[in-house]
Each structure stands twice: as C-alpha cells, then as structure tokens.
N, C-alpha and C positions, 0 to 999 in steps of 0.2 A: 546424542543425536549426531549422525554422520553429516559433516559439512561437505556436500557433494561438489560445491564449487572449488573448494580447496583440493579435493581429490582429483578433479579434472585438471586443475592447474599443475599439480605435482606430476601427473602422468605426462602432460605436455612438456613440462620442464625437463624430465628425463629424456624425452624423445629428441628435444632440440638443444640439449646440453646447457640449459639455463641454470645459473648458479643459485644457491640458497638465498643469497642477498636479494636477488631480483625477485625470487619467489615470495619473499616476505613482503616486498613492496606491493606485489599484486594481491596477495591474500588479505593484507590489511587495508587495501584501498576501499574495499566494499564496506568497511566499518566507519568510513569518514562521515557518512550520514548516520544520524542516530538510529534510523530505521531503514537502512539501505537493503530492503527486503526483496526487491523485485528487479527484474531485468529491464534493460532499456527497451523503449517501444520499437518493435520490429519494423514499423513503418519508416523509422528514421535511419535504419541500417544502410539502405542504398544511398541515402543522402550523405551519410558519414563516409561510406566507402568511396563515393565519387569525390568528395572533398579531399580526402586523404590522397587518392591517386593523382588528382589534379595538382595538389601541393607538392608531391614528390617530383612530378615531371617539371613543374615550374622551376623548382630549385635547381634541378639537374641542367636544364636547358639554359637558364639565365646566366649561370656562372661560367659556362664555357663558350658562350656567344655574347660577350659584353658589347660588341659592336652592332648588335641587332637593334631595331626600333621596337622597344617593349612598350607596353601600355603606360599611361600616365602614372599610375600608382607604383608600378614595378620599377620604372626609371628612378623614382625618388627613393624607394626602399633600398635600391642597389647603390645609390650615390652616397659615398661617405661624407660629401659636403652638404648634403641635404638634411634638414632637421628631421625628415621622415625616414632617415636611414635606420634599417633594422639589422643588427648583427645576426648572422645565421648560426654561429657556433656549431655544436654537434648535431643540432636538429636537422633532419633531412627534408624539412618542409619550408615552402615559401608560399604565403597567401597574403591577401590584401587585408592588412590590419591598420592602415593609416589613412586611406582615401576611399573608403567605401561610400562613395557619393555618385549618384546618377539620377537621371530624370526619365520617367516613363513617357512614351508617346504612343498614340494609338487612336482608334475611332471610338465614339460612343456606341454602346450596345454591341461591343465586340469582345470575344474572349481572349484576344491577342494583344500584347504590348511589346514594343521594342524598348530598349534603353539607350541613353546617350550619356557617355561619361564626361568629366569636366573638360576634356580636350576635344570632344566631338567624335569619339569612337562610338560606332553604332553597332549594337548587338541585338539580333532579332529574336533569339530564344535562349533560355538558360543553357549554360555549359557549351555554347556553340562558338563558331568563328565570329569575327567582327569585320566591319568595314571602316577603314581609316581614311583620312584625307590629307594630302601633302601638297604644298604649293611651291612652284618654281618661279622665282623672280629673277630674271636674267639667267645667271648660272648657279644661283643659290637655291637649294631646296629647303623649304621651311617645314618642319615637322611639329605640329602643335603639341604633341605629347612630350617633347623633349626640348629643353633649351629656351623655349619662349613661354610667354605667359598669356595663354588664350583668355579671352573675356567671354563670358556666357551670360545669356539673358533670355527672357521671354518677350518677344516683340508684341504679342497679344496674350490675353489671359486664357490661353488654351494650351494644350500640350504641343507646342511648336517651339523648338529649342534652336537658338542662334549661338554659334561659337565663332568668334572673330579673332584674327591675328593682324598685327600691324607690320607692314613691310619696312625694310631698313631704310629705303629712300622715300618713304612716305606712301600714304594710301593704305587701304584696308581690304582684306579678303575675308569673306565670311561664309560660313556654312549654315544652312537651315535644314532641320530634320522635322518631318511631320508625317502623318498618315492620311491616306485618302481611301475611299472605296471606289472601285471600278466594276464594270460588268464582268471582268475577268477575276475579280477577287480584291482583297485588301493589299495595299501597297504602302511601304515606307518610302518617302521621297527624301533623297539626300542631294541637296542642291548647293552648289558653290557659286558665289557671286563675286565678281571682281569690281571693287570700288576704287581701284587705282587708276591713274591716267595712262597706263601702259599695259600691254598684254602680259598675261601670265599663263602658266600651265598648271593644271590640277591633275593629280593622280588619285584615283579611287583604289585603295589598296586592300586586298583581302588578307586578313591577319588571322593566324591560328590561335587566337586567345581572346579573352574578354576581361571585364573588370574584376574577375575573381581568380583567374589563372589561365593556364594553357588549355586549349581545346585540341581535338584530334581532327586534322584535315589531311587526308592521304592523297586525294585526287582533285585536281582543278582542270576543267575544260572550258575553253573560251572560244566563242564564235562572235561574229560581228553584231549579233543581236542579244546575246545572253552569256552568263557565266554559270556553269554547273559545278557544284561543290559536292564531292562524293556522290555523284549521280543525281543530285537534287538541283532543280532550278532555283538559283539563289540571288542572282543579280540580273536585272533587265536593263538593256542599253538602248535608250531612245534614239541614239545616233552612233554610228561606228566610231571607235576611238582612233586617235592619231597614232598611238603606239601601245604596245603591250610588253610586259616583262613577266617572267616566271622565275621561281627560285625554290630551293629546298633548304632544309636545315644545314646540310653539309656544304652546299654551294654558296651560302651566304645570303644576307638579306637582299631583297630585290631593290631596296633603296640605293645600294652601291651601283647597280647597273644603271639606274636612272641618273645618278650623278655623272656617270661616264657617258651618258647618252646612248647606251647600249640597249636599245629596245627595238622590238620587231614590229611588223605590220600584220594585220589580220588575226586569225585565230591561232590556237595552239593548246597544249595541255602539259601537265606536269604530274608526276607521281612521286610521293615521298613516303617510304616505309616508316620513317620516324614520326609521321603524323604531323609535320609542320610545314606542309606545302603552302606557298604564297604566290600571289599574282597581283598585278596592278594594270589598270587601263589609264591612258593619259589623254587629256583633252586640252586644246588651246582655249583660253577664255579671253576675249577682247575686252578693252576698257568698257565698263558698264554692262558687260554681258554676264551670262551664267551658263553652267552646265549641270546636268543632274543625271542620276541613275535611280532605279527603282528596285526595292527589295520586296519580294512577295512576303506577306505576313500571315502565317509563318512561311518559311521556305517550303516549296512544294515537295511532297514525298516522292520517292522514286517512282511509285505507281502513278502519281498524278503528273509527273514530268513526261511530256510527249516529245517525240523526235522532231515535231514541227515547231520552228521558232517563229513567232509573230512579233514584229517590232511594235512596242506600245508607245503611244504618244507621251510627250512630257506632260506633267501635271502642274497645277498652280496652287499656291497656298490659299487662294480664295475658296477653293473647294473645301479645305479643312476648316477654314474660318467660318464659312456658312453653316456647315454641319454642326460645329461645336456651339456657335451662337444660338442656333435653334434649340439645342439640348439644354442650354444654360438659362434661357430667357423664361424662367418660371421659378417657383419656389421663393424662399426667403432671399431678399436682396437688400444690401445695406450700402449706405454712403457714409464713409467714416472720415474724421478730420485728419487722420494719419495716412498719408499717401502710400507709404511702404506697407503698412498693415493692410490697407485696402487692396494693394496688388497681391499680397500674400493670400488674403481671403479669396479673391477672385480666382487666383491660380489653383488653390486647393479645392474650391468647389468643382473645378474641372477634373482635378486629380481624383476626387472622391468618385465621380462618375466613371473615370477611366478604369478604376479598379473594380467597378461593378461589371461582372461578366453575366451573360444570360443564364439565369438560374443559379448564380453563385456570386461571391465577392471574394477577392483574394487579398492576402495580407501584404502584397507587394508585386511589382511587375517582373521581378527576376528571381532572386533567391527564395522569396516566400510566395511564389506564384502558385498558391494552393489555398484551400479552404480550411479554416479552423473556426469552431463555434465561438471561441473566446474573442479572437480578433473581429469576427463577423458581428458580434454583439455591439462592439463599439462603433463599427463602421455602419451597420444598419441603423443604429440609433442616430448617428450623424446624418444619414440620408433623410430620416424622418424629421429631424430637427430643422433641416434646411429645406424641407418641403418636397423632397424627391420621393414621394410616397409610392409611386409606381415601381421604382427600382427596388425600394425596400420590400415591397410585397412580392416582387419577382424572386428575391432571395428566400423569403420566408416560406413560400409555397413549396420549396424544395426540401424543407426540413423533415416531413414524414418519410421521404425516401432515404434520408440520411440516418434514420433511427433503426436500431436493431430490434429484434423481436422481443427482447426483454425490457425495452423502453429506454435504453441508453442511446443518447444522441452521439453518434460516433463520427469523429474526425480523426482521432488518434486514441489508441488504447491507453487507459489509465489517466485520461484527462478528465478528472472528476468534476471540473467546473463546467463541463459542456452542457449538462442538463439545465442547470440554473441559468447559464448564459443564453441558451436557446429560448427558454420560457420567458426570460426577462425581455429579450428582443421582440418576441411576439407581443408581449404586454405593452412595451414602449411604442410599438406601431399602432396598437389599438387605442391608446390613450388620446392621441391627437386626431386620429382618423375616424374613430368609432365605426370601423369596418366590421360589422357583425357577420357578414357573409364569410369573409376570410377567417374570422375568429372561429366560426362554427366548423369550417373546413379543417382547421388546425387543432380543434379541441380534442379529438381522439389521441393525437400525438402528445399534446400537453398532458392529458390524463395519464398516459403510459409513462411519460417522463417524470411526473410527480410520483407515481407508484415506484419507479426505479429508485428515486432518491430515498424514500422511506425504507424500501426493502434492502437497499445496499447498506445503509448505515446500521440498520437493525441486525443484518446478517453478519456484520463485522464485529464479532465479540472479542473483547480483549480484557485481560485482567487488570491492566493499569487504568486507574480511574481518570488519568489525564486524557485518555483517548476514548473512553467509553461513550458511545452514542455518536461518535464522529464518523465521517467517511473514511475509508481505508487509505493507506499511503498511496500517493500518486505523483505524477509529474505533469502538472497542468501548466502553470506559468513558470517556465524553466529558469527565469531570472531569479526565482526565489531560492534555488539551490538544488541539491540532489534529491532523489526520491525520498519522500518523507510524508508525514501527516502535515497538512497545511490548512490553516484557518481560511485562507483564500478560497479553497474548494468548498468549505463548509458555509462560508458567507454567501457564495454564489448559489449554492444549493438551497439555503434557507430563503433567499430572495425568490428562487424559483417556486418554492412552496407558497409563499405569500401571493405571488403573481398568479400561480395556478388557482388559488382560491378566488382571486379577483376575477379571473377568466370564467371560472365555473359560475360565479354569482352573476356575472354580466350576461351569461347565457341562460339564466333562470334555474341553475342547478344548486339551489341553496343548501340542500342536505350535503351534497358532495363538498361544497365550499367549507362547511363547518367541520367535516372530517379532515380536510386538508389543513385547516387552521389549527386543529388539535395536534396534528403531526408537527406543524411548524412551531407551536409553543414548546413542545417537548424537545425539539431539536435546538431551539434557541437556548433553552435551559442548559442542555448538554454543552453547547459551545461556551457559554459564559462560565459555567462551572469549570470547564477545562482551562479556560484562560486564567481564572482566579487561582487555580491550583498551580499553574505553570509559573506565575509571577509571585507566588506567595513569599518566597525568600529573597526577592529582589529589592524590596523597600520602595518600589514605585509602581505606578499604574501605567501600563502600556499593553499592546497586543503584539506578542512576538509572531514570527512567521508561522510557528507551529508549536505544539505542546513540548517538544524536546529541544526547542531552540531558545537561545537567550537574546541578547542585544546584538543583532547583525543587520546588514542592509536589507535582508529579506522581509523585514517587518513593514517595508513600504507597501507591500501587497495587502496588508491588513487594513489599510485606510479605505479599501473599497467598501468596508462596512458602513462608512459615512457617505462617501461618494464613489460611484454613482448609485449604490444600492439602498441608501437611506435606511439602514437597519439600526444605526446608532446616530444620535444627535451630534452636531458639531461641537457642542460644549460638554459632551460626555467625558468624564475623566479618562476613560480608556483612549478616546480619540485625541484629546489634548495632550495626554502623556505620550502617545505614540508620535505625535507631531513634534513634541519637544525633543524626544530622543533623536529623531531624524535630523532636526535642525542642528543639534549639538554635534552629532557624530558623522552624518552622511551627506553633507552638502559642501560644495565648493562654490563660493560666491552664491549666486541665486539658483544654481543647478543642483539637482540630486546626483550624487556620485554612487553608482552601483558597483559594489565590490565583488559581487557574486556572479559568475557565469558571464553575463552580458556586461563585462567591465567597461566603464566609461561614464561619461555624463549622459544620464538617461533623458531621452526626449519626452516620450509619453509618461515616464515615471516622474519627471519634474512637474508635468501638468497634473499628475495625481495629487501632489502636494497642493498645487494651485487651486484645484477644484475644492478641496476641503477648506483652504484659506479663504476662498471666495465666499463660501457659505458662512464663514465666520466674519465676513466683511473686513478681512485683513488685507491691507494694501500690498503686502508681500506677494499676494497672488498676481498682481499686475506686473511686478518686477520679474517674476518667473516667466510670464508671457513675453516680456521684452527680451529676456535672455534667449528664449527660444527663437524669437524673430531675428535677433542678432546672429544666432547660430545657423540660420537657414542658408542653404546654397543660393547662388545668384538666381536660380530658377524656383526658389521657395520650396525646396524639398528638404527632408531630414532623413538621416539614417536611424537605425535603432538606437545606437549609442555613439557618442562623439569623443574623440581623443582629447583628453584634458589639455594637452600642450599644443597640438597641431590644429585642432578644430575640424579635422576631417573625420569621416565615418570610420569606426573601428569594429563594428559588429552588425551582423544581420543584413537585411536588404537595405541598399543605399537610398531607396525611396520607400519609406516605411508607411504602410497603410494605416496602422493603428495611430501613428502620430498625426497623419493627415486628419483622421476622424476626431481625435482629441483636440487638436488645434481649432478646428471649426466648431466643435461643441463648446469649447471654452469661450471663444469669442461670442458665440450665441448666448452663453450663460451670462456674460457681462451685460449684454444688451437686453436679453429677454430670458427670464428664469422662472420656472414654476417653483413655488415654495411649498413647504410641507403643510402649511395651514390652508392651502387652496388659493392663496393670492398669487398674482403674477407680478414679479419684480422687474421693473425697467431700470436699467443702469444701477445694478447692485453696487458697483464702484464707478465713480466718475474720475478717471485719470486726470491728474493736475494739468497735463498738456492739452487736454480736451476742453478745458474751461474757455468760454468765449468763442468756441467753434461749433458750427452746425453739424448735425448728423441726422440720418434718416434710416428707418427700418421699415421695410415693406413686406407685407404678406407673411408675417411670422406665424407658423403653426404653433399652437400651444395646446395643452390639455383642455382648455376652456373654449377654444375657437381660434379663428385667424385674426391677427392684429397688425395694425400699422401705427407708427408714431413718428413724430418729427421733433427735434430739439433745436430751437434757435435762441438767440440771446438779445436781451434788451438791457444794455449796460451790464450790471452785475447780476441781473435776474435771468434765470433760465425760463424760457417759454416752452412748455410742453404741450403738444397737440397730439391727440390719439383718436383712433377709430377702431371699433370692433367690426370686422366684416361679417363674421359668423360668431355666434355664442357670446359669452360675456363672463368676466370674473372681476373681482375687486383688484384694482391696480395699486401698486406702491412704487415708490422711487427712492430707495434707501440712499443712493449716491447723490441725490439732489436735496431731498428733504425727508428725513426718516419719519416725520409726523404726518406727511400727506398720504391720502389714499382716495380712491374714487371707484364707485361701482357703475358709473355712467357708461353708456355705450359709445359715446364720443364726447369730446370736450377739449378745452384749452385752459391752461392754468399757468400763472407766473409764480415761480418759486425762487426764493433767495437761496441759491445753492450754497450748502454749508461745507 
C-alpha cells in the first residue's frame, strides 16, 4: 500500500532542498501514536497558524527592542535574572509559557468578556491590542508590568479586578477594571484612583500586544473624545486628556517620550507598517481623585464606527455591582468556616455565569472563547448543581442546532466524546429539574445522538480484538495524547447510551429504552474485554488511556468511568488500580502532573483524582482541593496547567472554565452529594479545620428536591438541622456519623462527630 503522506513529504523535500535526515524525522513523526491514522482537526488549523505567526513576531520584536515596555509575562521571560527566564536557543518562537494567568471581566448574559493580566493590562478580544496603565509620581514613571510588584484582588465577589502599586514615597495608586451596560452598548471601565496625598499623572497606553504575544496595530487616530485603532472605535474618553503621545516600532516606545515630557495636546494619528503602533493619553489625578476611560466591548467594527463622536459620561462600579448582585442572588448559596474558600466559591459562582453566553457557554474568556461539548458538559452540570437552571437550559436548547444530520453533536471533528457529553448534560439537567417540556424538545436530538453512537462503533470494523466494538481513533481530550483509540471516548459514549435510555423511559418510550440498554450492554462488554486484553501482560489491574497504551499520564482520563460517569464503582479493582498507578507515578505533592501535551500541574485533572477519592471517603481528596486553592491567582482563577516551579500558568486559557466548573462541583459534592444508592450525603468529608465551626447550605438542588441545612456545635457534638423545601430522600452524613440517616422532611439531630 502506497504511503501517500511519505510521498508528499518527499516531493516537498526535493522542492525545498530538505535533507534526508529531516525527511526521516517527518515521516516517522506520524508513527509516534500507535494509531496515528488521521489528520489534525481542520478547525484548529487557523488557531495553530495564528499562534505560530504571533510567536514568530514576538520573538523578532522583543530581541531587538529590549528597551520597550513589554507585557508582564514577556518582561520576565526575557530577563536572565528572573526565575521565569526562557532561553530562546535556535527556536524562532516566543510565547507565554510561564505566566498564563488572567481574569475575565464582563456583564452577565453577555457574549463578550475582556481579560486583565496580573499587572492590569486589559485586553478586550483575543489576539488584539491591549490597554496598559502607567503612573507618574513626581518625575518617576511607574510601570506595573516591569520592576514593581503589583497587588491584585477582587474588592467584591464579582468580575471587578483591582490592581495596585505602592509609590516610593508612600501612598497607593490603584486601577479597577469592570464592565457595565449602557444604552450605547457594553463598556469595560478602566479607572485609576489616587490614594496618595499628592497629585500624580496616569497614562492610559495602547499597546500592540496581549498576554499571549504581539498583535497587529497599524493605525491609531486620537480625538478629544475617542481613540480609533485600525479604523475601529476602541477607547472612549469621558474627558479630554492633558497630553498625548504616539510612537512606532522604529521610533521607540512612547514611554520614552513621556519620561522626557515630550507630549502634545489635542488629537493626532500614527501609522506603523510594522504593525506595532502605540499611543498614550495622559491625565492628572489629584489626591483622592480618579480618572477613567471606557472600552467598547467588543471594539466597534469599522461599519459600526461613525464619524460622529459623542462623549460618554463616566461610569461607576455600583452599576456593575448591582447587576451582578441581582444575577447571583439565587440558587445554591453557602456559608463556609474557611474565609478564603468562601471568597473563592463566591468569585467562581460569578465566573461560571460570566462564561455563560446567550445560547452557549465558553471554555474561557480568551484563548478558549468558543464552545466544546466536552467542556460544556462540566460547565452546564455545575450551573445545575448551583441552581442556575435557566442558564443551563439556555445552553442545552442550542444542542439540536449543533448536531449534524447523521446525529453527531459537532463542535470539532473526531471528538468522539461529544455525543456522550451532550446527552449526559441533558440528563444531568433533567435529574434535579424534572423539566419534561425541555426533555421532550431535546428528545429527537438525543435519539439521533444515541443512534450515532451505535452506528459509529459498529461501522468501525477492525481485525485487532483489542479495539473491536470500540469507537474509532479520535482526538477528544487532547491532554491524553496524539490521535488514537481512547477509553475516554468510549466511557462517555456508554454513559450517553445509559442516559439516552433513561430519557426515553422518562418520556414513556419503554420499548426504545430497552433497545438502547441492549446496545449499552454490548458496548460495555466490548470496552471491558478490550481493557482486559490490553493489560493482560502487565500483572496489574488498571485502565490505560487506550488499548495501545501502557502506563502513562493519559490514564487519568480513564477515571471518568468512576466520576462523574458512575460506570464503575469506586472500589472496582480497575478504578483502585488506576488510582494507585497515578499516585505512584504522576503526582507532585498533592497535584497531578500531566506529562502529555498540557504539561504542568493539572488543575481540573487534579480534581479528577479528588472526585474519585471523595467517593471513596479518602481525606486525600480534601488535600487536593487545598492545593488547588493555594494555586489560585489572587482573583481566584486558574489556568489549564500550572508551572511546577514558578506557580504561573503554562498552558491553555489563563482563566479556565472547566476548572471553574470542577472547583464548584467539588465543593458542592463535599457539602451535598447524590449517592448511587439514592441517598443524599451531607458532608461526605468533614475537614479537620472545620470542626467546631458553623456552616450553612441554602437551596441546594438535588435529584430528590431542594434542600437546606445548617451545622452548629454544642461542645464536641455536631448539631445538624435540615429541611427539604421540595421532594425528599434519605439523608446520610458520612463525615459526621456514618451510622446516622433520616428520611424525615425536616429535623434536628446531635451527632458525636467521629
């Protein structure tokens, strides 16, 4: 059989005079995966091309303009004195692999988010320009991204980020970033406050880069009312600036002109064919005063930008606080004995809603600002677990329109976990809400999705008994490795069949449910037979990432069979064996270390271990949550993966939606958890530091109804009060007294916590 890939590579090699040694590297690369049979998803090619082009420009510009003000992450990667220094060697790329941390800001029920980096750099859309802030104290310009250590926090439990710097002679200047809605559209407010006892100046600087690398900015035009960037209205000025400066890549950074006091008055414009145009507007800020600018969210398109400039009034943070407070004053609310954990929970409830877009939910505000069924499954489930049922339903009703005619739920080609993830999310919404109207609306899509699973696995015929009856090779959870057969896909699809049968039965289609269950039993047999064949020669019981894989970090994905999919019991030898291998080989301290693709300390992957351990009532689960809390940014966000030495983000979106969802779902599972026997567990684990401290859980949605409870203490005895608002199930409290249970609708009991 002719290897057409090798033939194409050889033709290209002759055309571009590539040597045989290079050609051998390329032709053998595709063999690294045991079944590297398929091409990369075409949907990701533009993303890869953009990332590569951005990294090439960033490397080229940064090394010949070391005196420029570069972003927080790049300053540190270029500095040989910094622990974050990254040698560049022969590679022509520079990208952020040390400080991929940022915080999303935006309005509830909006499709748009901006991000704020650890030094206060504000980026309004992916791959775009950013707005920085610099402070002049006397004759000294303070640049938060270099040389100083800005402090960042959330003054309120909403997406409102404060970044502060301390002045040399005392006093503090801070920046606050938040979003508001106006009659003219959404706006990001960037406000600088002077907490010093003397006047300062602030420069709002337009920078041709963002937390991932360089952007392209060719033209900037400034008037007393606004700034246009490449013809788009980008910055609105509530009051005329005191001064303005412009610069290009070759004339030098505009900070140098500010330091010389060389700035003009009124408007102006600049063009830079290198795509690195910059500008800044300067305002005086009296003691106790503030100045702000507004950024349209997103920046207006050229078509939307009019020639008429209207000055917009300044906005207040009370507008943002009121809107977010109204959005969050519902659903599950908790009062925890740990103040830091409480603040993290409150912040992430808001972040979960921030990432909900009308008719969609995105995996992050920046790098991953798009929809995937896999991430959405975790995020929609978290919405339902915390009582945000309307937002969950709003996402789910879009699923039929995301489905292909053959029944495949499509967000990216060859992501074979999508159908199972979609059906599971629908079922998880139905279990606490009992919304039969929505279920009936989605039932045709579920039926098609179930048929696709059966048809696809049966159509994929293979002689090797290790893969017989499984789904074909794919690239679903990319952190598992290259294109291959993955049990992850099979487990999700199997769960989709079981939930498809449950949905059919709930709607009265008993015969259809029986047919689906027959398919599920055959599929389950094929999966377990494949696993047993794959590990037959290893001498131990565990679930590898796939039939052609041995012991590697990808097997963490196989734990989904236990949690959240509940296909295998937590004490099943395959589950306990997988957990043992991971603990032996792939943990650093209490964190899971991912060696494949998303290298670093995994955030949501560490919680994957914790969910299984929690179901086993293993206190290690709590230690993993404490690690995650310690690894959080000051605004309680997490990247997809964390640098093991530096503690900064090294992979993916710096504000990762899956991690937001898993963090909230795990805290909820500690407090309230549906068990496989139909009981509801309160406090599966009681952390030692919580003993003697009160806590409260209000309006927790469960499969059995809505529940509240309160824990107080009478000496060594725990006093548990509970009330079912709707429905009822037997309650247990394993972390307090494993022997206690009650089926009463309300009550109070004293337990000697063990």
